[in-house]
C-alpha positions in Angstrom: 57.6 40.5 9.9 56.7 43.8 11.4 54.5 44.4 14.4 51.8 46.0 12.3 51.6 43.0 10.1 51.4 40.6 13.1 48.7 42.8 14.6 46.8 42.8 11.3 47.0 39.1 11.0 45.8 38.7 14.6 42.9 41.0 14.0 41.9 39.0 10.9 42.2 35.8 12.9 40.1 37.2 15.8 37.5 38.4 13.3 37.3 35.0 11.7 36.9 33.3 15.1 34.1 35.7 16.0 32.3 34.7 12.8 32.8 31.1 13.6 31.6 31.6 17.2 28.4 33.3 15.8 27.9 30.4 13.4 28.3 27.9 16.2 25.8 29.8 18.4 23.3 29.9 15.6 23.7 26.1 15.0 23.3 25.4 18.7 20.1 27.5 18.8 18.8 25.6 15.7 19.5 22.3 17.4 17.7 23.5 20.5 14.7 24.4 18.5 14.8 21.1 16.7 15.0 19.2 20.0 11.9 21.1 21.3 10.1 20.3 18.1 11.0 16.6 18.4 9.8 16.6 22.1 6.5 18.2 21.0 6.0 15.7 18.2 6.6 12.8 20.6 4.1 14.2 23.0 1.5 14.7 20.3 2.1 11.2 19.0 1.7 9.8 22.6 -1.4 11.9 23.1 -2.9 10.6 19.9 -2.1 7.0 20.8 -3.7 7.4 24.3 -6.8 9.0 22.7 -7.1 6.2 20.2 -6.8 3.6 22.9 -9.4 5.4 25.0 -11.8 5.6 22.1 -11.3 1.9 21.3 -11.9 1.0 24.9 -15.1 3.1 25.2 -16.3 1.8 21.9 -15.8 -1.7 23.0 -17.6 -1.1 26.3 -20.6 0.5 24.5 -21.0 -2.4 22.1 -20.6 -5.1 24.8 -23.9 -5.9 26.6 -23.9 -5.9 30.4 -24.4 -9.4 31.8 
């Protein structure tokens, strides 16, 4: 195998690795966005649960006569 052929194969391999690296980076960025969305959804769910508990408590207090 000639040096030019080896160099050509190496360049092709490097190019393919660059493409794979870019794909991996894009996948990691997508996972990071997904993780932030999951955190936000959890926070919203917890906020809604606390709001509901507060409204239930206030409603109960308003309906219960003072002794």
